[in-house]
Backbone as a ProteinNet text record, in pm:
[ID]
protein_1_A
[PRIMARY]
MSVAENVQRIEERIAAACARAGRSRGEVSLMAVTKFRGAGEAGEAWDAGVRLFGESRVQEAVAKLGGFRGTRPGAEIHLIGSLQRNKAKAAAAFFDGVQSVDRESLADELARVCAGRESPLPVLLEWRTGEESKNGFADEPALLRATETILASPFLEIRGLMTMAPFVDDEPALRGAFRALARLRDGMARRYPAAGRWDCLSMGMSGDFELAVEEGSTLVRIGGAIFGADEAAGKGNER
[TERTIARY]
-1868.6	-1746.6	-1642.6	-1552.7	-1449.8	-1341.4	-1258.6	-1146.4	-1055.9	-1028.7	-942	-1001	-1132.4	-1196.6	-1191.4	-1211.7	-1205.4	-1065.1	-964.4	-826.9	-798	-844.8	-823.1	-888.5	-1009.9	-1078.8	-1003.5	-954.7	-880.1	-751.1	-682.7	-561	-589.5	-699.6	-735.8	-765.4	-831.5	-863.1	-737.4	-643.9	-517.1	-441.1	-436.8	-366.3	-428	-560.7	-627.7	-597.3	-596.7	-565.1	-421.2	-330.9	-191.5	-180.5	-253	-248.8	-299.5	-406.7	-460.4	-359.8	-280.1	-183.1	-46	-31.5	97	200.7	155.4	244.1	252.7	356.1	369.9	292.4	230	159.2	253.6	378.3	474.3	505.6	457.4	483.5	390	287	184.2	172.1	182.2	165.3	23.3	-28.8	-162.1	-150.4	-208.8	-214.1	-355	-365.3	-493.6	-506.4	-609.3	-632.6	-715.2	-653.4	-714.9	-770.8	-778.7	-844.7	-988	-1030.5	-1164.2	-1179.9	-1073.6	-1080.9	-1002.6	-1037.7	-969.9	-842.3	-761	-637.4	-666	-780.1	-815.8	-838.6	-903.4	-926.1	-794.8	-705.9	-573.6	-502.6	-517.2	-457.9	-514.8	-645	-706.1	-646.4	-623	-562.1	-419.8	-346.6	-212.3	-218.5	-309.4	-322.9	-357.3	-422.1	-459	-346	-233.5	-117.2	-80.2	-157.4	-125.7	-10.7	82.8	198	212.2	127.6	136.2	4.6	12.4	-107.4	-103.2	-219.7	-228	-318.2	-270.9	-347.8	-349.4	-454.6	-469.8	-447.6	-441.2	-425.8	-316	-228	-111.3	-150.5	-229.6	-262.6	-341.1	-434.9	-513.5	-423.9	-330.5	-241.5	-152.9	-96	-7.1	-83.2	-203.9	-282.7	-326.4	-360.2	-417.6	-311.9	-205.7	-109.8	29.9	38.1	168.4	250.9	187.9	262	247.4	187	152.7	275.9	375.7	494.3	577.5	566.3	645.9	613.4	490.3	448.8	427.1	454.1	432.3	550.7	659.8	780.2	751.1	800.6	780.4	662.6	579.7	466.5	515.8	454.6	484.6	355.8	366.4	252	287.3	208.8	236	125.3	163.8	66	19.1	-113	-167.1	-260.2	-284	-370.8	-291.9	-362.5	-299.1	-230.4	-109.9	-29.2	-10.7	-48.4	-23.4	123	177.1	318.9	351.5	258.7	289.2	287.4	248.3	250.3	355.2	436.5	535.9	638.6	681.6	782.8	729	606.5	546.2	524.9	484.3	463.6	594	700.2	829.2	882.3	847.5	894.7	819.4	693.5	611.2	599.3	577	543.9	668.2	647.2	753.7	765.1	669.6	672.3	558.1	575.9	470.8	437.7	315.5	276.3	206.8	192.1	105.7	176.7	298.7	366.7	302.9	221.1	133.9	158	264.8	292	436.2	487	626.7	656	565.7	590.9	605.2	532.7	544.9	678.7	722.6	854.3	962	952.2	1048.5	1048.6	928.4	918	970.4	941	991.5	1143.7	1199.3	1345.3	1404.7	1335.8	1386.2	1375.3	1257.1	1236.4	1304.6	1339.7	1404.9	1556.6	1610.9	1756.4	1809.8	1910.4	1972	1916.8	1816.8	1763.4	1871.5	1858.3	1952.9	1936.5	1814.3	1789.2	1688.7	1695.5	1606.1	1459.2	1371.5	1227.7	1178	1118	1062.9	939.2	931.6	816.7	769.6	640.2	581.1	527.3	533.5	477.1	337.2	239.9	101.1	66.9	17.6	-18.7	-170.5	-224.1	-368.4	-410.3	-491.8	-538.7	-689	-760.2	-905.5	-956.4	-1064.4	-1120.6	-1163.4	-1209.1	-1258	-1145.3	-1026.1	-911.4	-848.1	-876.4	-831.2	-685.2	-627.2	-488	-398.4	-273.4	-178.2	-127.8	-9.9	45.5	-39.5	-66.8	-148.2	-66.5	57.5	141.2	283.3	347.8	478.8	588	590	696	698.3	581.2	576.8	624.1	586.1	630.4	782	839.1	983.8	1057.7	1005.3	1070.8	1068.6	953.9	944.6	1037.4	1044.3	1132.8	1277.3	1319.6	1458.1	1487.7	1386.6	1403.8	1427.1	1347.7	1361.5	1493.8	1530.4	1653.1	1777.3	1763.5	1876.8	1898.5	1801.2	1812.6	1857	1964.2	2006.8	1916.2	1819.2	1732.1	1593	1573.5	1449.7	1483.3	1392.5	1413.9	1284.5	1286.1	1168.7	1157.4	1038.7	1013	920.4	849.4	759.5	647.8	532.3	419.9	291.9	200.3	68.7	-39.7	-156.9	-272.2	-399.5	-504.5	-638.6	-723.6	-767	-843.8	-978.5	-1041.9	-1173.6	-1276.1	-1373.4	-1478.2	-1588.6	-1564.2	-1660.5	-1670.7	-1785.5	-1803	-1781.7	-1660.8	-1626.9	-1490.6	-1491.4	-1366.5	-1263.1	-1299.8	-1198.1	-1136.4	-1218.4	-1165.1	-1069.7	-1105.3	-1018.5	-887.7	-899	-776.8	-689.7	-753.4	-677.7	-600.4	-662.8	-595.1	-474.9	-492.9	-383.8	-271	-308.1	-205.4	-127.3	-196.7	-129.1	-21.5	-52.2	47.3	163.9	134.9	241.6	333.1	274.9	357.1	442.7	381.4	455.8	572.6	548.1	655.1	769	735.2	839	919.3	850.7	919.9	1011.3	965.7	1047.1	1170.7	1153.8	1267	1371.2	1326.1	1421.2	1489.4	1415.1	1470.4	1572.1	1544.8	1633.7	1680.6	1758.7	1793	1880.7	1955.6	2048.1	1995.3	1872.6	1819.4	1680.7	1655.7	1525.3	1509.5	1410.5	1388.8	1279.1	1176.4	1068.7	999.3	1007.1	950.4	809.2	757.9	625.8	522.6	415.1	296.6	182.3	150.7	44.2	-86.5	-165.2	-291.3	-384.7	-512.7	-612.9	-668.4	-803.6	-872.2	-978.5	-1068.1	-1161.2	-1241.1	-1282.1	-1368.6	-1298.3	-1166.6	-1098.9	-961.3	-928.2	-790.8	-753.6	-850.4	-817	-774.3	-843.3	-803.1	-665.4	-641	-511.2	-398.5	-420.8	-319.3	-293.2	-398.9	-382.9	-305.6	-309.7	-240.5	-105.9	-60.3	75.2	93	-15.5	-1.8	89.6	171.1	253.4	208.6	107.6	56.4	-89.1	-178.3	-320	-359.8	-443.7	-483	-629.5	-653.1	-786.4	-838.1	-954	-1017.9	-1148.7	-1251.5	-1385.1	-1393.6	-1319.5	-1327.8	-1264.2	-1182	-1124.2	-1211.4	-1249.7	-1315.8	-1467.7	-1520.1	-1662.7	-1692.7	-1778.8	-1812.4	-1906.4	-1886.4	-1981.5	-1985.1	-2068.6	-2089.6	-1961.9	-1886.7	-1766.9	-1654.2	-1653.3	-1541.2	-1586.5	-1623.1	-1666.7	-1549.5	-1574.3	-1469.6	-1343.9	-1360.1	-1244.8	-1154.2	-1200	-1119.5	-991	-988.8	-878.1	-781.7	-789.8	-704.7	-558.2
872.7	939	834.6	871.9	780.4	764.9	661.4	642.6	765.8	818.4	936	1054.9	1075.2	1186.1	1164	1040.2	1010.6	1033.4	991.7	1013.6	1162.7	1240.2	1384.4	1445.8	1403.3	1455	1417.6	1295.1	1251.4	1331.1	1352.7	1433	1572.3	1630.9	1763.7	1760.9	1656.2	1644.3	1619.9	1540.6	1520.3	1652.3	1725.9	1854.3	1950.5	1952.9	2042	2001.8	1871.6	1823.4	1857.6	1843.5	1880.6	2029.6	2112.2	2256.1	2289.5	2223.3	2248.4	2211.4	2108.9	2061.5	2126	2216.2	2280.2	2185.9	2089.7	1990.6	2009.8	1952.3	1952.2	1834.5	1855.7	1745.1	1629.9	1659	1555.9	1461	1489.7	1404	1283.4	1280.9	1176.6	1101	967.6	883.1	828.6	815.6	760.2	617.3	524.4	385.3	352.2	290.7	239.2	94.5	66.5	-69.9	-143.1	-243.6	-310.2	-448.4	-482.6	-607.5	-606.5	-719.1	-733.8	-655.3	-592.7	-514.1	-585.2	-558.1	-621.7	-549.2	-615.9	-555	-430.4	-429.6	-312.6	-190.2	-210.5	-98.3	-49	-143	-102.7	-20.4	-60.7	14.1	154.2	168.3	301.5	390.4	333	411	452	360.5	393.6	508.5	500.4	606	740.6	734.5	857.5	910.3	840.2	889.9	812.8	710.9	631.2	536.9	527	439	332.9	336.6	245.1	170.1	37	-46.9	-143.4	-165.9	-253.1	-372.2	-490.1	-613.1	-685.9	-765.1	-832.4	-982.6	-1039	-1183.2	-1214.3	-1305.4	-1334.3	-1392.2	-1497.9	-1565.5	-1475.3	-1399.8	-1308.7	-1204.7	-1150.1	-1046.9	-1101.3	-1219.3	-1278.2	-1307.4	-1363	-1397.5	-1273.3	-1170.1	-1051.2	-952.2	-935.8	-829.4	-882.4	-1009.8	-1070.3	-997.3	-944.6	-873.9	-723.3	-673.4	-531.6	-441.6	-474.8	-388.6	-390.2	-499.5	-509.8	-403.4	-355.9	-254	-117.1	-109.7	16.1	42.2	92.7	116.7	206.8	167.9	248	205.2	115.2	67.8	-20.3	-5	-88.8	-154.2	-280.8	-355.5	-404.2	-364.2	-399.2	-489.3	-578	-659.3	-583.3	-565.7	-493.7	-580.7	-704.9	-796	-890.2	-958.3	-1053.5	-1164.2	-1199.2	-1296.7	-1423.3	-1536.6	-1665	-1702.5	-1769	-1804	-1891.7	-1980.9	-2070.9	-2000.6	-1874.5	-1796.4	-1685.9	-1686.6	-1580.6	-1582.1	-1700.4	-1708.7	-1652.5	-1689.2	-1639.1	-1488.1	-1439.3	-1295.6	-1219.3	-1270.7	-1203.2	-1200.3	-1302.7	-1309.2	-1213.7	-1185	-1106.5	-959.4	-930.8	-793.8	-706.2	-576.6	-479.4	-440.1	-478.5	-451.4	-523.4	-553.4	-615.5	-519.1	-465.8	-364.5	-422.9	-553.1	-612.3	-717.9	-687.8	-777.2	-755	-850.9	-828.2	-922.9	-1005.5	-1098.5	-1146.4	-1193.5	-1235.5	-1351.7	-1448.7	-1566.6	-1529.9	-1428.8	-1385.9	-1317	-1236.7	-1174	-1280.7	-1385.1	-1495.5	-1562.7	-1587.7	-1657.9	-1573.5	-1445.4	-1358.7	-1350.5	-1345.1	-1343.2	-1471.2	-1582.1	-1709.5	-1717	-1684.6	-1703.9	-1596.8	-1484.7	-1377.6	-1390.3	-1488.1	-1506.8	-1522.1	-1444	-1451.1	-1354.5	-1273.2	-1175.5	-1079.4	-1030.3	-932.3	-797.8	-764.1	-639.6	-667	-593.9	-620	-596.5	-676.9	-659.2	-552.3	-444	-342.3	-396.2	-370.2	-415	-303.7	-309	-224.1	-314.5	-268	-338.9	-285.6	-376	-334.6	-329	-214.8	-191	-182	-245.1	-245.4	-119.2	-36.4	87.4	90.4	-10.3	-11.4	-147.2	-149.4	-275.5	-365.5	-306.8	-386.8	-431.7	-381.7	-424.6	-543.9	-662.4	-783.6	-815.8	-755.7	-782.2	-673	-708.3	-609.5	-640.4	-589.2	-603.9	-525.2	-585.9	-520.3	-480.8	-528.6	-492	-463.4	-372.8	-326.3	-432.5	-516.9	-618.9	-707.8	-751.8	-834.7	-755.1	-629.6	-544	-530.1	-511.1	-494	-621.7	-735.5	-861.6	-883.1	-854.4	-868.5	-769.4	-648.4	-547.2	-594.3	-650.5	-693.6	-813.5	-899.1	-1008.9	-954.3	-855.2	-796.7	-722.1	-646.8	-569.3	-658.2	-779	-871.7	-935.1	-920.7	-979.7	-874.4	-901.5	-807.7	-811.7	-902.6	-921	-860.1	-791.7	-720.4	-577.5	-485.8	-345.7	-286.1	-240.5	-174.2	-34.3	-3.6	129.9	212.4	146.5	222.2	136.5	199.1	134.6	150.3	58	61.4	36.8	96.2	63.9	78.5	14.7	32.6	83.5	207.1	268.7	199	214.5	152.3	207.2	122.9	164.4	236.1	362.5	442.1	579.8	642.2	780.4	870.8	868.5	938.8	1002.9	1131.8	1197.8	1192.4	1219.9	1210.6	1071.6	966.3	830.4	801.3	847.2	825.3	902.2	1027.7	1106.4	1043.5	992	928.6	807.7	728.5	611.6	654.3	755.6	800.5	863.2	939.2	999.6	892.9	786.8	678.5	615.5	596.4	536.4	632.2	759.7	857.8	863.6	860	860.4	735.1	620.9	495.6	499.2	548.2	558.1	644.7	757.9	846.4	775.8	698.6	625.9	517.8	448.2	343.3	403.5	517.3	583.1	625.5	670	706.8	583.3	474.4	352.4	286.3	292.6	229.1	334.4	431.8	544	507.5	399.3	364.6	252.2	209.3	93.8	124.5	81.3	105.9	252.1	281.8	419.2	488	415.5	467.6	588.8	604.2	724.5	704.7	581.7	555.9	534.2	609.3	587.6	557.4	429.5	388.2	385.5	490.3	499.5	594.2	556.4	635.7	562	550.7	484	579.4	527.9	615.6	706.3	653	730.7	820.9	807.7	884.1	937	932.4	964	1109.7	1201.1	1341.3	1363.1	1297.5	1305.5	1243.7	1131.1	1064.2	1154.6	1221.8	1312.5	1425.8	1479.1	1587.3	1542.4	1411.5	1357.4	1294	1308.2	1267.3	1151.3	1097.4	986.4	1023.3	926.4	946.3	857.2	770.9	682.2	650.2	683.1	652.4	542.3	449.9	331.7	349.1	375	411.5	310.5	253.5	161	215.2	216.9	257.5	396.6	491.9	629.6	644.4	549.1	550.7	473.5	352.4	261.4	255.4	315.4	308.5	194.9	219.6	117.8	15.4	-111.2	-214.2	-319.1	-415.7	-513.6	-589.3	-625	-704.5	-623.3	-494.7	-410.6	-314	-367.4	-285.1	-224.2	-180.2	-112.5	-196	-325.6	-411.5	-420	-372.2	-377	-298.6	-200.5	-107.3	-130.8	-241.6	-265.4	-273.9
-1528.4	-1572.8	-1613.1	-1701.1	-1746.9	-1640.9	-1657.4	-1566.3	-1569	-1686.9	-1697.6	-1622.9	-1635.1	-1564.1	-1414.2	-1371.6	-1228.4	-1173.3	-1247.7	-1203.3	-1191.7	-1286.5	-1281.9	-1158.9	-1127.5	-1008.6	-882	-875.4	-757	-743.5	-855.9	-852.9	-796.9	-838.9	-789.4	-639.8	-593.6	-450.9	-368	-421	-350.3	-340.6	-451.4	-452.6	-352	-343.9	-248.6	-104.7	-78.1	56.8	93.3	-3.3	21.1	53.6	-19.7	4	143.4	185	319.6	427.5	399.7	499.2	483.4	386.3	364	306.1	225.5	165.8	14.7	-43.9	-189	-246.9	-362.3	-428.8	-459.8	-483.2	-516.1	-401.9	-281.5	-166.4	-160.6	-244.8	-234.7	-366.3	-358.7	-476.8	-481.8	-602.2	-623.5	-675	-601.7	-644.6	-691.1	-808.3	-856.2	-810.6	-732.3	-684.4	-789.5	-849.9	-964.5	-932.1	-804.5	-766.9	-820.2	-876.6	-936.3	-1066.1	-1113.9	-1237.7	-1348	-1471.1	-1582.3	-1621.7	-1702.1	-1749.8	-1832.6	-1901.9	-1980.6	-1894.6	-1779	-1687.6	-1627.7	-1595.8	-1548.1	-1654.9	-1780.6	-1889.5	-1902.3	-1877.6	-1880.4	-1771.8	-1653.9	-1545.7	-1583.8	-1645.8	-1694.5	-1793.5	-1888.1	-1988.2	-1923.7	-1806.7	-1735.9	-1648.5	-1647.7	-1574.5	-1449.8	-1412.2	-1293.6	-1325.3	-1232.9	-1254.8	-1145.2	-1046.6	-933.7	-922	-913.7	-913.7	-796	-735.7	-620	-646.1	-609.5	-622.2	-487.7	-464.3	-336.5	-341.8	-462.2	-475	-575.4	-536.3	-618.3	-753.2	-753.2	-878.5	-972.8	-918.4	-1001.8	-1067.5	-990.6	-1044.1	-1154.7	-1133	-1233	-1361.5	-1348.1	-1466.1	-1543.1	-1472.4	-1534.6	-1582.9	-1504.3	-1531.5	-1560.5	-1597.5	-1622.1	-1726.2	-1830.5	-1933.9	-1928	-1822.3	-1813	-1815.8	-1735.9	-1727	-1854.3	-1931.6	-2053	-2155.7	-2156.3	-2252.6	-2187.6	-2056.8	-1983.9	-1891.8	-1946.2	-1866	-1746.2	-1631.9	-1511.6	-1426.7	-1478.6	-1399.1	-1284.9	-1168.1	-1053.5	-1005.2	-969.3	-917.3	-778	-679.3	-539.5	-485.5	-396	-325.3	-203.1	-192.2	-77.9	5.4	-39	33.8	121.7	210.2	299.9	219.9	261.1	187.5	270.1	212.4	277	258.7	358.3	352.8	231.8	195	83.5	-52.7	-53.6	-177.7	-174.5	-69.9	-54.1	-166.4	-209.4	-315.1	-446.2	-480.7	-604	-596.5	-480	-463.3	-478.6	-417.7	-425.2	-567.9	-645.2	-783	-875.1	-843.3	-935.6	-897.5	-771.1	-730.9	-714.3	-734.2	-713.2	-566.3	-486.2	-343.4	-275.3	-147.6	-66.3	46.5	43.6	140.9	263.2	269	371.1	455.5	499.2	593.3	729.3	772.6	887.8	1005.6	997.8	1107.9	1096.6	1209.9	1216.4	1122.1	1115.7	1033.5	886	840.9	701.4	678	774.4	762.2	751.3	833.9	828.9	691.7	638.8	511.6	395.3	396.1	289.9	294.1	413.6	424.9	366.2	384.6	333.2	181.2	126.8	-17	-100.5	-39.7	-115.4	-117.7	-47	-45.2	-187.6	-219.3	-350.7	-453.9	-417.4	-512.1	-559.3	-682.3	-734	-664.5	-627.9	-556.1	-444.9	-334.5	-222	-259.7	-201.8	-221.3	-124.4	-173.4	-83.6	-10.6	118.9	197.2	289.5	320.5	423.6	533	655.3	768.9	793.9	805.3	823.8	972.5	1014.9	1154.7	1166.7	1267.4	1287.4	1361.6	1296.6	1360.3	1381.6	1332.6	1347.2	1389.6	1464.8	1513.4	1398.6	1288.8	1177.1	1084.2	1108.6	1029.4	1099.5	1050	1118.5	1093	991	958.1	1013.4	1035.3	1082	1221.6	1251.4	1385.4	1484.6	1597.5	1699.3	1821.2	1829.6	1943.5	1896.2	1966.5	1923.7	1934.2	2036.4	2041	1916.4	1869.7	1748.9	1628	1621.2	1510.5	1511.2	1628	1636.1	1598.7	1639.7	1603.7	1452.9	1390.5	1245.7	1175.5	1228.6	1171.4	1172.9	1284.7	1295.9	1205.6	1185.1	1089.7	949.8	912	777.9	763.4	864.8	856.7	854.3	906.7	905.8	769.3	679.3	546.1	445.3	372.6	267.8	145	146.6	30.5	50.9	163.8	192.5	232.1	202.2	238.8	291.5	415	471.3	412.6	361	306.7	396.6	489.1	574.6	628.7	650.8	716.3	635.1	657.7	592.5	695.3	673.5	756.3	676.3	725.5	672.8	787.8	778	885.8	902.1	1017.8	1037.5	938.9	902.9	809.6	886.2	917.5	992.3	927.9	943.2	899.1	1019.7	1070.5	1193.5	1172.9	1137.3	1103.6	1215.3	1341.6	1446.9	1458	1441.3	1449.8	1334.5	1215.9	1100.5	1114.8	1154.6	1173.4	1282.6	1386.7	1493.9	1443.7	1355.6	1299.4	1215.6	1133.7	1048.3	1130.2	1232.7	1317.1	1392.8	1432.9	1504	1417.5	1288.8	1200.1	1178.3	1163.3	1143.7	1265.5	1385.2	1506.8	1515.8	1480	1484.3	1386.4	1265.3	1166.3	1218.4	1279	1332.1	1440.1	1525.4	1630.7	1575.1	1470.6	1410.1	1343	1279.5	1214	1317.1	1434.7	1540	1597.6	1609.1	1668.4	1575.6	1444.5	1346.6	1245.9	1288.8	1200.7	1082.5	1094	985.7	898.1	920.9	848.3	794.4	672.5	612.4	574.6	497.3	453.7	533.6	574.7	658.3	596.4	465.2	404.3	351	354.7	298.6	408.3	401	484.1	388.8	372.2	280.6	358.4	342	415.8	342.2	342.3	273.8	153.9	148.8	39	-16.6	-98.6	-169.3	-76.3	38.1	125.6	223.9	236.2	341.4	300.6	172	133.9	158	152.1	177	321.6	414.8	555	574	506.1	517.4	468.6	356.4	303.8	402.8	460.7	557.6	680.8	709.3	826.4	793.7	669.2	637.2	543	486	392.5	276	235.1	115.9	0.7	26	-78.8	-47.4	-139.8	-121.1	-218	-169.3	-246.7	-287.8	-415.1	-461.4	-562.9	-534.9	-627.3	-679.7	-594.3	-635.6	-695	-638.9	-688.5	-826.9	-866.4	-1001	-1098.8	-1059.6	-1152.7	-1136.5	-1029.8	-1002.8	-907	-811	-712.1	-773.1	-733.9	-770.7	-660.4	-673.3	-566.4	-536	-639.3	-617.8	-558.2	-588.9	-547.3	-439.3	-326.7	-215.4	-141.7	-18.1	56.6	71	91.1	111.1	-9	-123.3	-245.1	-231.6	-146.5	-145.4	-29.7	33.4	147.8	104.5
[MASK]
+++++++++++++++++++++++++++++++++++++++++++++++++++++++++++++++++++++++++++++++++++++++++++++++++++++++++++++++++++++++++++++++++++++++++++++++++++++++++++++++++++++++++++++++++++++++++++++++++++++++++++++++++++++++++++++++++++++++++++++++

């Protein structure tokens, strides 16, 4: 099937999941994960109506999509992969958001390199919900310290939380991971009611996005189901 046909099928599945959960389709954003994909494929997703794109590597994204937004008004490119501190400045300069703030040292570095920005860089804090997900905060004290570092910077803006559920064919385990992130987000919003937006729950990939939507996801990251699975773009493509 073509990229456009795949996007249409995914849209229908998201809408059905929203209906089952009593939610509006407008509450969920679709991100096309373009890691390992060419600029032409990203363009096909744009033509099919996708406006949000996810990349996992700074240099690859800049080389491939450096001119993408110039010809596609409204397109956003977010970093969803693990970010090394020495690439934080380049990431902050290129991406419209960083969804993978997964440790205190990265929060510190982003606060430093973003000083002087014209507008705050949107960020998500990544929480570890699965044993196979090696990235993400694993304890609340570290998460809170990173949160306070970000909130202290006028050049960063917390938008919410992200997770990558465990790679299992176990619906209760997947739902449990998604519910854990939703509960955590609610707790963070209560703890910091006047800071950050806390409206984004980035969770759900090709194999589990319908469950994620039913459990409150506001952004699903889809790679294989849009572009077709291949050896290079396995499950980890959509982190």
